[in-house]
C-alpha positions in Angstrom: -34.8 9.5 -15.2 -31.9 9.5 -12.9 -28.2 11.5 -13.2 -25.3 9.1 -13.4 -21.4 10.6 -12.7 -19.2 8.6 -14.4 -15.2 8.8 -13.2 -12.5 7.5 -15.2 -12.8 6.6 -18.4 -10.5 3.1 -18.2 -12.0 0.3 -19.3 -14.6 0.3 -16.3 -16.1 3.6 -16.8 -15.8 2.4 -20.9 -17.8 -0.4 -20.4 -20.6 1.2 -18.3 -21.4 3.4 -20.7 -21.3 1.5 -23.3 -24.1 -0.9 -22.5 -26.2 2.3 -20.6 -26.1 4.7 -22.2 -29.0 3.7 -24.6 -31.4 4.4 -21.1 -34.4 7.4 -20.1 -30.4 8.2 -18.0 -28.2 11.3 -18.6 -24.6 10.5 -18.0 -22.0 12.4 -17.8 -17.8 11.1 -18.0 -15.4 13.2 -15.7 -11.7 12.2 -17.1 -7.9 13.9 -16.7 -6.7 13.2 -19.9 -9.5 13.5 -23.6 -8.6 10.0 -24.2 -9.1 6.3 -23.5 -5.9 3.8 -23.1 -5.3 0.8 -23.6 -3.4 0.1 -21.0 -2.0 -3.6 -21.6 -0.2 -2.1 -24.0 1.2 1.2 -22.7 4.9 -0.7 -22.8 4.8 -1.3 -26.0 4.9 3.0 -26.5 8.1 2.9 -23.2 9.7 0.6 -25.9 9.1 1.8 -28.9 6.9 -0.3 -30.8 4.3 1.1 -30.2 2.8 5.0 -31.1 0.2 7.0 -28.4 -2.2 7.6 -31.0 -2.0 3.6 -31.6 -2.8 2.8 -28.3 -5.5 5.7 -27.4 -9.2 6.8 -28.4 -10.1 10.5 -28.0 -13.4 9.6 -25.4 -16.1 12.6 -27.2 -16.0 10.9 -30.5 -17.0 7.5 -29.0 -20.2 8.8 -27.2 -20.6 11.6 -29.8 -24.3 10.6 -30.9 -25.4 9.8 -27.8 -27.0 13.6 -26.8 -27.5 12.3 -22.7 -23.5 11.8 -22.7 -21.7 14.5 -21.4 -18.0 14.5 -21.4 -15.9 16.5 -19.1 -11.8 17.3 -18.9 -11.1 17.7 -15.1 -9.9 15.7 -12.0 -12.0 14.6 -9.6 -10.7 16.6 -5.9 -13.3 15.8 -3.6 -16.5 13.5 -3.4 -19.1 14.1 -0.6 -21.1 11.4 -0.8 -24.2 12.3 2.1 -24.7 15.7 -0.5 -24.5 13.8 -3.3 -21.7 16.2 -4.8 -18.5 15.7 -5.9 -15.3 19.0 -6.7 -13.4 19.2 -9.9 -10.2 20.7 -10.0 -11.6 24.3 -10.9 -13.8 24.1 -7.8 -17.6 23.3 -9.7 -19.8 21.4 -7.9 -21.7 18.7 -9.4 -24.8 16.4 -7.8 -25.7 13.3 -8.9 -28.0 10.7 -8.0 -25.7 7.7 -8.9 -22.0 7.9 -8.8 -19.8 5.0 -10.5 -16.3 5.1 -9.3 -13.9 3.9 -12.2 -10.3 5.9 -11.2 -8.4 3.3 -11.4 -4.7 3.1 -9.1 -1.3 5.0 -9.5 1.8 3.2 -8.5 3.0 2.6 -4.9 6.3 3.2 -3.2 4.9 1.6 -0.3 6.0 4.3 1.8 9.4 5.7 0.6 8.0 8.3 -1.9 10.8 10.3 -2.2 12.6 7.3 -4.1 9.5 8.2 -7.4 12.7 11.8 -7.9 14.5 8.2 -9.1 12.1 6.0 -10.7 9.1 6.0 -12.6 5.8 4.0 -12.9 4.2 2.9 -15.6 0.2 3.8 -15.8 0.0 7.4 -17.7 0.8 8.3 -21.8 3.3 9.8 -20.1 5.0 8.0 -18.2 4.7 5.3 -21.7 7.0 8.8 -23.1 9.6 9.9 -20.4 10.6 5.8 -20.5 10.9 5.9 -24.0 13.3 8.7 -24.6 15.3 7.9 -21.2 15.7 4.8 -23.0 16.6 5.4 -26.1 18.9 8.4 -24.7 20.5 6.9 -22.5 22.1 4.8 -25.9 23.1 8.1 -27.4 25.1 9.3 -24.0 26.5 5.8 -24.2 27.6 6.1 -27.5 29.2 10.3 -26.6 30.8 8.8 -23.4 34.5 8.1 -23.0 34.7 7.1 -19.0 33.8 2.9 -19.3 32.9 3.4 -15.7 30.3 6.4 -16.2 29.3 4.0 -20.1 28.1 1.4 -18.1 26.1 3.4 -15.5 24.0 5.0 -18.9 24.2 0.7 -20.1 22.3 -0.7 -17.2 18.5 -0.3 -17.1 16.9 -1.8 -13.7 13.2 -2.9 -13.3 11.8 -3.2 -10.1 9.2 -5.8 -9.7 8.4 -9.2 -11.1 5.0 -8.5 -12.1 3.4 -9.0 -16.0 4.1 -5.3 -16.6 8.2 -5.8 -15.0 8.6 -8.5 -17.1 7.5 -7.3 -20.2 9.0 -4.4 -20.5 12.6 -6.2 -19.0 12.2 -8.8 -22.2 11.0 -5.8 -24.6 14.0 -3.5 -22.8 16.4 -6.6 -23.9 14.8 -6.4 -27.7 16.1 -2.8 -28.0 19.4 -3.6 -27.1 20.1 -6.9 -28.4 18.6 -6.9 -31.6 17.4 -3.5 -33.0 20.5 -1.5 -32.7 23.1 -3.0 -32.9 24.8 -2.2 -35.9 24.1 1.3 -35.2 26.5 2.6 -32.8 30.1 3.4 -32.6 31.5 3.5 -29.5 30.2 0.8 -27.9 28.1 -1.9 -28.6 24.7 -1.9 -27.5 25.0 -5.8 -26.6 27.0 -4.1 -23.6 23.9 -3.0 -22.0 22.6 -5.0 -18.9 19.3 -5.2 -18.5 18.1 -6.6 -14.1 15.1 -7.5 -13.6 14.4 -7.2 -10.0 11.8 -9.6 -7.5 11.6 -9.4 -3.9 9.3 -12.6 -4.0 11.1 -16.6 -5.0 9.5 -16.0 -8.1 8.3 -13.6 -11.1 5.6 -13.5 -12.1 3.9 -15.4 -8.8 0.1 -15.0 -10.4 0.3 -17.6 -12.3 1.7 -21.5 -12.0 5.3 -22.4 -11.0 5.2 -24.2 -14.4 4.8 -21.2 -16.4 7.0 -18.4 -14.2 10.2 -21.1 -14.6 9.3 -21.1 -18.1 8.9 -17.1 -18.6 12.6 -17.3 -16.3 14.3 -19.2 -19.4 12.7 -17.2 -22.5 14.1 -13.6 -19.9 17.9 -15.4 -19.5 17.9 -16.3 -23.4 17.0 -12.9 -24.4 20.2 -12.1 -22.3 17.8 -10.3 -19.1 19.4 -10.7 -15.9 16.3 -12.3 -13.3 17.3 -11.3 -9.9 14.7 -13.0 -7.3 15.1 -12.5 -3.8 16.6 -9.3 -4.3 14.3 -6.3 -1.8 15.2 -3.2 -2.7 16.3 -1.1 0.6 17.3 1.5 -1.4 16.6 4.1 -4.7 18.8 6.9 -5.4 20.0 9.1 -8.1 20.8 6.3 -11.1 21.6 3.8 -7.3 20.2 1.0 -6.5 20.5 -0.8 -3.2 19.1 -4.6 -2.9 19.8 -6.5 0.1 22.8 -8.4 -1.8 24.7 -5.4 -3.9 24.7 -1.9 -5.4 23.7 -1.8 -9.0 24.4 2.0 -10.3 22.1 2.7 -13.3 20.4 5.7 -15.3 17.3 3.9 -16.1 15.6 2.5 -13.5 11.5 1.5 -13.8 9.4 1.0 -11.1 6.4 -1.9 -11.7 6.8 -3.3 -8.0 3.2 -2.2 -6.4 -0.5 -0.3 -6.8 -2.5 1.3 -4.6 -6.3 2.9 -5.5 -7.4 6.3 -6.7 -6.8 8.1 -3.3 -10.7 9.6 -4.3 -11.6 6.2 -2.4 -10.4 7.6 0.9 -13.5 10.2 0.2 -16.7 7.4 0.3 -15.8 7.3 3.8 -16.2 3.2 3.6 -13.5 0.3 4.4 -10.8 -0.1 2.3 -7.3 -2.8 2.2 -3.6 -2.0 2.4 -4.0 -1.1 -0.9 -6.7 1.7 -0.7 -9.6 -0.7 -2.4 -13.2 -0.2 -1.2 -14.1 -3.2 -0.8 -17.7 -3.4 -2.5 -20.6 -5.4 -2.1 -21.3 -8.1 -4.3 -23.6 -6.0 -6.7 -19.6 -3.8 -6.6 -21.8 -0.8 -4.4 -20.0 -0.2 -1.2 -21.7 -1.4 2.0 -22.9 2.5 3.0 -24.4 3.2 -0.3 -26.3 1.8 -2.6 -26.1 4.1 -4.8 -22.0 4.5 -5.3 -20.5 1.7 -7.3 -16.4 0.8 -7.3 -15.2 -1.2 -9.9 -11.9 -2.0 -11.9 -9.3 -1.0 -9.9 -9.8 0.7 -7.5 -12.0 -2.1 -5.7 -11.8 -5.2 -3.5 -14.1 -7.4 -4.7 -15.0 -10.1 -2.7 -16.5 -13.5 -4.4 -19.0 -15.3 -2.6 -15.2 -17.9 -2.1 -13.7 -14.9 -0.5 -11.0 -14.8 -3.0 -10.2 -10.5 -3.8 -10.8 -10.9 -8.1 -7.5 -9.5 -9.7 -7.0 -5.9 -10.7 -6.9 -6.2 -14.4 -8.5 -4.9 -17.7 -11.1 -8.6 -18.4 -12.3 -7.8 -14.5 -13.5 -4.4 -14.8 -14.5 -4.8 -18.4 -17.3 -7.2 -17.0 -18.1 -5.4 -13.6 -18.6 -2.0 -16.1 -20.9 -3.6 -17.9 -22.7 -5.5 -14.9 -23.6 -2.2 -13.0 -24.9 -0.5 -16.2 -27.0 -4.3 -16.8 -28.5 -3.3 -13.0 -29.1 0.5 -13.8 -30.6 0.3 -17.2 -33.3 -2.2 -15.5 -33.2 -0.4 -12.6 -32.7 -3.5 -10.1 -33.5 -3.2 -6.8 -30.6 -4.0 -4.7 -32.3 -7.1 -3.3 -33.1 -8.6 -6.6 -29.3 -8.1 -8.2 -27.5 -11.0 -8.4 -24.2 -11.2 -7.6 -21.2 -10.4 -10.2 -19.8 -13.1 -11.0 -16.8 -12.9 -12.6 -15.5 -15.1 -15.6 -12.3 -16.3 -16.2 -11.3 -16.2 -19.4 -7.4 -16.8 -19.1 -4.8 -13.8 -18.6 -1.2 -13.5 -20.7 2.1 -12.3 -21.1 4.7 -11.1 -23.4 8.6 -12.3 -23.7 10.0 -10.5 -25.9 9.1 -11.3 -29.4 7.7 -14.5 -30.1 7.2 -15.2 -26.7 4.6 -15.1 -24.1 3.3 -17.2 -21.6 -1.0 -17.6 -20.4 -3.9 -19.5 -19.6 -6.9 -19.6 -21.1 -9.5 -22.6 -19.6 -7.9 -24.9 -17.6 -4.8 -25.2 -20.3 -1.6 -23.5 -20.1 0.2 -22.1 -22.9 3.8 -20.7 -23.3 5.8 -20.4 -26.4 5.5 -19.0 -30.0 1.7 -20.7 -29.6 1.0 -18.1 -26.4 2.3 -15.8 -28.4 0.4 -15.8 -31.4 -3.0 -16.1 -28.4 -1.8 -13.0 -26.9 -1.6 -10.9 -29.9 -4.9 -11.6 -30.8 -6.1 -11.0 -28.1 -5.2 -7.6 -27.5 -6.7 -6.8 -31.5 -9.6 -7.9 -30.3 -9.9 -5.5 -27.7 -8.3 -2.6 -29.4 -11.2 -0.1 -30.6 -11.4 1.3 -33.5 -10.5 -0.1 -36.8 -7.6 2.1 -37.0 -6.1 0.9 -33.4 -6.3 -2.6 -34.7 -4.6 -1.6 -38.3 -2.0 0.1 -37.4 -0.9 -1.2 -33.8 -1.2 -5.0 -36.3 1.2 -2.6 -38.9 3.9 -1.8 -36.7 4.2 -5.1 -35.0 5.0 -7.2 -38.4 7.7 -4.3 -38.4 9.1 -4.9 -34.8 8.8 -8.3 -34.5 8.9 -9.8 -38.0 11.6 -7.2 -39.4 13.2 -5.5 -36.2 12.2 -2.3 -36.9 10.7 0.2 -33.9 9.1 2.8 -35.6 9.1 5.7 -33.2 12.4 5.7 -31.7 12.3 9.4 -31.3 13.4 11.4 -29.0 12.1 15.3 -29.3 11.8 16.5 -25.4 14.2 17.0 -22.7 13.3 14.0 -19.9 16.1 15.1 -18.1 15.3 17.9 -17.4 11.6 17.6 -17.2 
């Protein structure tokens, strides 16, 4: 019987525990929140399509019938792999036999951490709520503002980063401004809003093919988004973004340009990449310790061909199940088969009824891709309650232009 600690209740940690729990081992799941977050739909909370409860589920509820699973609401502050101990934020020290690190990642400002005061990233529920309320409040400020110059700042929205998160946010904000709120204000038109998507590279969505990237550009352009490639951000100040080409004054600046691994990785004293991710073995363990595994966003797993796997949910899920199988069966390291990722495809949505994706060897774009995207996300959501609520919210948001979570109830400016 082994004592196994899992750090992080995200996709990797959750999939590991769901598969490994039916064994004679004891498990301790530690997370700084009390819920599992379905992060692929977090941008929809940020843009008032869904509410937080639609894409979260309490961790304790998932394992309430598993007596060998203990859940701790806390943050791991330190790992001592020589002593096989972790230290919590309340200074409690817990020992382990095996350690699973699925701590995810946070947004990286590439050494310009002072930008975080003025640009908001999107990783957790509070981020989404802050972004949502700042977006909605910008329109209210514009309604009350008589100075046209200042009003324009409120109606400018800048998203930095042309990856899937940036593209999805830009499309969804455009839907709010140009379709959902067009008749609601008296002193200005919400269609006066400007949504800027800034990408330093040659094109948006660099992880997709050039043809899909071009289609995404067209979809965004049709929505009214100003897509600007080869536009490198040089500075971010209060209500001001300076690029290599121009200066944009905006009340809403959203950062979707980079990630860095959990700071816990540095305690492992193992090889890392330029994002701080642990470079792991083919069985997801670190090179210095066969009893410590890193999965998901915190890991740089290189396939036998030397290619690094992307930090996406399907990779984390499959890695979690793989490690669980080896531990549950007590397979010795020398006899473990290398982890092999089964790529079932990737997708990104762009506003209503539009998406792009790759499924197997097929590329999809438009309404068909959006249908696939919708079905896949409903399947992967945990719990029938979430599936039903999300489906209902989508019907109202996409078919009737009614977003049901447009609430302002915190002073996000003070926060």
